[in-house]
C-alpha positions in Angstrom: -28.3 10.9 -12.3 -26.2 10.3 -9.2 -27.8 9.9 -6.0 -26.5 9.0 -2.7 -26.4 5.9 -0.6 -29.9 4.7 0.4 -30.6 2.1 3.1 -32.3 -0.1 0.1 -29.4 0.8 -2.4 -26.9 -1.3 -0.1 -28.3 -4.8 -1.1 -27.2 -4.0 -4.6 -23.8 -2.5 -3.8 -22.7 -5.1 -1.4 -24.5 -8.5 -1.9 -24.6 -11.0 0.8 -20.8 -12.8 0.5 -19.2 -9.9 -0.5 -20.5 -7.9 2.3 -18.7 -10.2 4.9 -15.7 -10.3 2.5 -15.7 -6.2 3.4 -16.9 -7.2 7.0 -13.8 -9.2 7.6 -11.2 -6.6 5.9 -12.6 -4.3 7.5 -12.3 -5.7 11.0 -8.9 -7.0 10.0 -7.5 -3.5 9.1 -9.3 -2.8 12.8 -6.9 -4.8 14.4 -4.1 -4.3 11.7 -3.7 -0.6 12.2 -4.3 -0.9 16.1 -1.1 -3.0 16.4 0.7 -1.1 14.3 0.1 2.4 16.2 0.1 0.8 19.6 4.1 0.8 20.3 3.7 4.5 19.7 0.7 4.6 21.9 2.7 2.4 24.8 6.4 3.2 24.0 7.4 5.0 27.0 5.2 3.2 29.5 6.9 0.1 28.5 10.4 1.6 27.8 10.7 3.5 31.4 9.8 -0.4 32.4 12.6 -1.6 30.8 15.3 1.1 31.1 14.0 3.1 33.9 11.8 6.2 34.5 13.7 9.0 33.0 16.5 7.3 31.2 17.9 9.7 28.7 17.7 6.8 25.8 14.0 6.1 26.1 13.7 9.3 23.2 16.2 7.5 20.8 15.2 3.8 21.8 11.9 4.5 20.7 12.3 5.8 17.5 14.9 3.1 16.2 12.4 0.3 17.8 9.6 1.8 15.7 11.9 1.9 12.7 12.4 -1.9 13.2 8.9 -2.6 13.0 8.5 -0.7 9.6 11.5 -2.6 8.5 10.0 -5.8 9.3 7.0 -3.9 7.0 9.3 -3.6 4.1 10.3 -7.1 4.0 7.0 -8.6 5.1 5.2 -6.3 2.6 7.4 -7.5 -0.7 6.9 -11.8 1.3 3.1 -11.0 1.1 2.6 -9.3 -1.8 4.2 -12.2 -4.0 2.5 -14.8 -2.1 -0.7 -13.6 -2.8 -0.1 -13.3 -6.5 1.4 -16.7 -6.7 -0.9 -18.4 -4.1 -4.2 -16.3 -3.0 -5.6 -12.9 -1.8 -7.1 -15.0 1.5 -4.2 -16.8 2.2 -2.4 -13.7 3.0 -5.4 -12.3 4.6 -5.4 -14.6 7.5 -1.7 -15.7 7.6 -0.7 -12.0 8.0 -3.4 -11.7 10.9 -2.1 -14.7 12.7 1.6 -14.0 12.5 0.9 -10.4 14.5 -1.5 -11.8 16.8 1.1 -14.1 18.0 3.9 -11.5 17.8 1.9 -9.3 19.9 1.1 -11.7 22.9 4.8 -12.3 23.2 5.6 -8.8 23.1 3.1 -8.3 26.3 6.0 -10.7 28.1 9.3 -9.1 26.8 11.5 -7.8 29.1 15.0 -6.6 27.4 15.3 -4.4 24.2 16.8 -7.1 22.5 13.6 -9.3 22.8 11.6 -6.5 22.1 13.4 -5.4 18.6 13.0 -9.1 17.5 9.1 -9.1 17.9 8.4 -5.5 16.9 10.2 -6.9 13.7 8.1 -10.1 13.5 4.7 -8.1 14.0 5.9 -5.5 11.3 6.1 -8.6 9.1 3.1 -9.7 10.2 0.9 -6.7 10.2 2.4 -5.9 6.3 -0.2 -7.6 4.2 -3.5 -7.2 5.5 -4.7 -3.7 4.0 -3.4 -4.9 0.5 -5.2 -8.1 0.7 -8.3 -6.9 1.6 -8.3 -4.1 -1.0 -7.1 -6.5 -3.8 -9.8 -9.0 -2.6 -12.5 -6.1 -2.6 -11.4 -4.6 -5.8 -11.2 -7.5 -8.0 -14.4 -8.8 -6.3 -17.1 -5.7 -6.9 -18.5 -4.2 -9.6 -15.9 -1.7 -10.8 -17.9 1.0 -10.8 -18.6 0.7 -6.8 -15.7 -0.8 -5.6 -14.6 2.4 -4.2 -17.2 1.9 -1.9 -16.1 -1.4 -0.3 -12.4 -0.1 0.1 -13.6 2.9 2.0 -15.7 1.0 4.7 -12.6 -1.1 5.1 -9.9 1.9 5.3 -12.7 4.0 7.2 -13.3 1.5 10.1 -9.8 0.3 10.2 -8.2 3.3 11.2 -10.8 3.4 14.0 -7.9 0.4 15.7 -5.8 3.4 16.2 -8.8 5.0 18.4 -9.0 1.9 20.4 -5.4 1.5 21.0 -5.1 4.9 22.3 -8.2 4.2 24.6 -7.2 1.1 26.1 -3.6 1.8 26.3 -4.8 4.8 28.4 -7.2 2.6 30.6 -6.0 -1.1 30.6 -6.0 -1.2 33.8 -9.2 -2.0 34.4 -8.9 -4.7 32.4 -5.5 -5.7 33.9 -7.2 -5.9 37.5 -9.9 -8.2 36.2 -7.3 -10.6 34.7 -5.4 -10.4 37.7 -8.6 -11.6 39.4 -8.7 -14.5 37.0 -4.7 -15.3 37.2 -3.7 -14.0 40.1 -1.3 -12.1 38.1 -0.9 -8.2 37.7 -0.3 -6.6 34.3 0.6 -3.3 33.4 -1.1 -1.0 31.2 1.4 -1.5 28.1 1.0 -5.3 28.8 -2.8 -5.1 28.7 -2.5 -3.3 25.2 -0.6 -6.0 23.2 -2.6 -8.9 25.0 -5.8 -7.3 24.0 -4.3 -6.8 20.2 -3.2 -10.1 19.8 -6.5 -11.7 21.3 -8.8 -9.8 19.0 -6.5 -10.7 16.0 -7.0 -14.6 16.8 -10.7 -13.9 17.2 -11.1 -12.7 14.1 -9.8 -16.0 12.6 -13.2 -17.3 13.3 -14.6 -15.1 10.6 -12.7 -16.5 7.8 -15.8 -19.3 7.6 -18.0 -18.1 4.2 -15.0 -16.1 2.9 -13.7 -16.6 -0.6 -10.8 -16.0 -3.3 -11.1 -13.7 -6.0 -12.8 -14.8 -9.2 -10.1 -13.0 -11.4 -7.3 -14.7 -9.4 -8.7 -18.4 -9.5 -9.5 -17.4 -13.6 -5.8 -16.3 -13.8 -4.1 -19.7 -11.4 -4.3 -21.5 -14.6 -3.2 -19.3 -17.1 0.6 -18.8 -18.7 1.7 -15.9 -17.3 4.1 -15.1 -14.5 2.3 -14.3 -10.9 4.2 -12.1 -8.0 7.8 -11.8 -10.3 9.4 -8.9 -8.9 11.8 -8.8 -12.1 8.8 -8.1 -13.8 7.9 -4.8 -12.2 11.7 -3.6 -11.4 13.3 -4.5 -15.0 10.6 -2.7 -16.7 11.6 1.4 -16.7 7.7 2.6 -17.2 6.2 0.0 -14.7 8.3 0.6 -12.1 7.7 4.7 -12.6 4.0 3.9 -12.5 5.1 2.0 -9.2 7.2 4.4 -8.1 4.4 7.1 -8.5 1.8 5.0 -6.6 4.5 4.7 -3.3 4.6 9.1 -3.4 1.4 9.7 -3.4 1.3 8.4 -0.1 4.3 9.6 1.8 2.5 12.4 2.8 0.1 10.3 5.1 3.1 9.1 6.8 4.7 12.2 7.1 1.7 13.3 9.3 1.5 10.7 11.3 5.3 9.5 11.9 7.1 12.9 12.1 4.6 15.1 13.3 1.8 13.7 15.5 4.0 10.7 16.9 6.6 12.9 17.8 3.9 14.9 19.8 5.3 13.9 23.8 9.2 14.1 22.4 9.3 17.0 20.3 6.3 19.6 19.1 4.7 19.5 22.6 7.7 21.0 23.7 9.2 23.1 20.7 5.2 24.6 20.2 5.4 26.0 24.1 2.0 23.9 24.1 0.2 24.3 27.5 -0.1 21.1 29.2 -1.0 22.8 32.8 -4.7 21.4 32.6 -3.4 17.5 32.6 -2.7 15.6 35.5 0.7 12.8 35.6 -1.5 10.5 34.0 -2.2 13.1 30.9 1.4 14.0 30.8 2.1 10.4 30.1 -0.7 10.0 27.3 0.1 12.9 25.0 1.3 10.7 22.2 -1.3 8.3 22.8 -4.4 11.4 23.0 -2.5 12.9 19.6 -2.4 9.7 17.9 -6.1 8.7 19.0 -7.3 12.1 17.5 -5.7 12.4 14.4 -6.9 8.9 13.7 -10.6 10.1 14.6 -9.4 12.8 11.8 -8.0 9.7 9.1 -11.6 7.8 9.5 -13.6 10.7 8.9 -11.3 11.9 6.0 -11.1 8.6 4.5 -15.0 8.5 4.8 -15.4 11.8 3.0 -12.6 11.3 0.5 -14.4 7.6 -0.5 -17.7 9.3 -1.2 -16.1 12.4 -3.0 -14.1 9.9 -5.1 -17.3 8.2 -6.0 -19.6 10.9 -6.8 -16.5 12.9 -8.6 -15.8 9.6 -10.3 -12.2 10.6 -10.2 -9.3 9.4 -7.6 -6.8 12.0 -8.7 -8.9 14.8 -8.1 -9.6 14.2 -4.4 -6.0 13.3 -3.9 -5.2 17.0 -4.9 -7.7 18.4 -3.0 -6.4 16.5 0.2 -2.7 17.4 -0.6 -3.5 21.1 -0.6 -5.3 20.6 2.5 -2.0 18.8 4.1 0.4 21.5 3.2 -2.0 24.4 4.5 -2.5 22.5 8.0 0.7 21.8 8.5 2.0 25.2 8.2 -0.8 25.8 10.9 0.6 23.5 13.0 4.3 24.1 12.7 3.7 28.2 12.5 0.6 29.2 14.2 0.4 27.5 17.2 2.8 28.3 19.6 1.5 28.6 23.0 -1.9 27.0 22.4 -3.9 24.8 24.8 -3.1 20.7 24.7 -6.9 20.9 23.9 -6.3 22.8 20.8 -3.3 20.6 19.9 -5.4 17.8 19.7 -7.7 18.9 17.9 -5.3 20.2 15.3 -4.1 16.6 15.0 -7.5 15.9 14.4 -7.3 18.1 11.3 -4.1 16.8 10.3 -5.4 13.2 10.0 -8.7 13.9 8.0 -6.4 15.8 5.6 -4.4 13.0 5.3 -7.4 10.7 4.9 -7.0 9.8 1.3 -5.2 6.1 2.1 -8.5 4.8 0.7 -7.7 6.6 -2.1 -4.3 5.7 -2.4 -4.6 2.0 -1.7 -7.3 1.7 -4.1 -5.8 3.4 -6.7 -2.0 1.4 -6.4 -4.7 -2.0 -6.8 -6.2 -0.5 -10.0 -3.1 0.7 -11.5 -2.0 -3.4 -12.3 -2.7 -6.3 -13.9 -4.1 -9.5 -11.8 -0.7 -11.4 -11.9 1.1 -8.3 -10.3 -1.9 -6.9 -8.4 -1.3 -8.2 -4.9 2.7 -7.6 -5.1 1.8 -3.8 -5.7 -1.1 -3.2 -3.6 0.5 -5.1 -0.5 4.1 -3.6 -1.2 3.4 0.0 -2.0 1.4 0.8 1.4 4.1 -0.7 3.2 6.9 1.2 1.6 4.6 4.2 2.3 4.4 3.2 5.7 8.3 2.4 5.8 9.3 6.0 4.4 9.0 7.1 8.3 12.1 6.0 8.4 14.1 8.5 6.0 11.4 11.0 7.3 11.9 10.7 10.4 16.2 10.4 9.9 16.1 13.5 7.7 14.0 15.2 10.0 16.7 14.3 12.7 19.1 15.1 10.7 17.8 19.0 9.3 16.9 19.5 12.8 20.6 20.4 13.9 21.5 23.2 11.6 17.6 24.3 11.0 16.1 23.6 14.7 12.5 21.4 14.7 10.1 23.5 13.3 11.9 24.4 9.8 13.4 20.7 10.2 9.9 19.5 9.8 9.0 22.0 7.1 11.4 21.5 4.6 10.7 17.4 4.8 7.1 18.3 4.7 7.5 20.4 1.8 9.7 17.5 -0.1 6.6 15.0 0.4 3.6 16.6 -0.6 5.1 18.2 -3.5 6.8 14.8 -4.6 3.0 13.6 -3.9 1.9 16.5 -6.0 4.3 16.0 -9.1 3.4 11.9 -8.7 -0.7 12.3 -8.9 0.2 14.7 -12.4 2.0 11.8 -14.0 -0.7 9.3 -12.8 -3.6 8.2 -15.3 -7.0 8.4 -14.0 -8.3 5.0 -12.5 -11.6 5.3 -11.6 -14.1 2.0 -13.2 -10.9 0.8 -14.8 -11.7 -2.9 -16.0 -9.5 -5.1 -13.4 -9.5 -8.3 -15.7 -5.8 -7.5 -17.3 -2.8 -9.2 -16.9 0.8 -7.6 -17.2 3.0 -9.1 -20.0 
């Protein structure tokens, strides 16, 4: 018989050392998501400082800088993924934290577009390793019937990092005044937000003490197998298709985040005629940050529910299909049922959209379960970053289609392509719930 998780059963699900590992991975992903979405929260304020208030290039510059960050994540996904299979998962977990923390501290003192782009690229490389390394460690450490609980906690806690980023981005002036009292130097909101992210990451490194490497990796380390070999992934047709299907499953998540919610201020609030009369001047500047906050609150709720539902249904595939159809339905309502709505209603719709994309935990777990120990880190780290990187072609296709079709119909066409592709990929992907992880790719 199936039973819900109780406080008494938690000790059996999460032994002491494993709980520490989950805590480190969850907090690491919290900081990772904070830094990942932070640019979209503070981009207008920071670009107004660099380019000037009302500069006509702010919108396009923001999209380009975000795409540069995503390019860094694609590069970092490959580098960290291969490194994790060759040198270990723990080194990726903390090496990535150190890199993106340093980059975000540097970003607080960036005053020109060229340096801004370079720092976002470096930050993207650092941000690429956190999730995949944490998911791989947990998948290889926990019992196969229970590992879904561990990955669920990591992603659910991590998604709240975006909520914190929005809060800091909106109310960082209080922290700035406190820092001015200590240093005598006044910082702006966007600078405080970047400094906060970098500082949290550096503090997190202290928790490295007590964490441990995956036993399956240690066991494989002395074996005569190729580890982290990209040729194994791309040269074999069957393996390559398996990998591409993993990526396609996650693309609708970043369609919603990158194309719908992140373009709220510059596109959809205007296009849909959303009533913003209830907002003051500061509120108008924070439309994007508020939309992202609501979306990630929904994403955290959705991840919690999808993780639990997957465990109790003993299926990853069924849950993903449910979420994809919910995603399509809410996208239609967002694009065609929100005209003239209040900004409060718009934000609640962003929350619902986030909840419908809350299968990120299942997507990441499926990617780690599909491949053997010698390629697991490579896949688990690169797949989420290729999904995140898909925001580049998604937004580019949207901008291209928006010219002949308009913003609403252009967004709909892109969304249908993403969601139908994901449904096809799920249909072709085998069920991985409770799969034994002790195997290698030959």
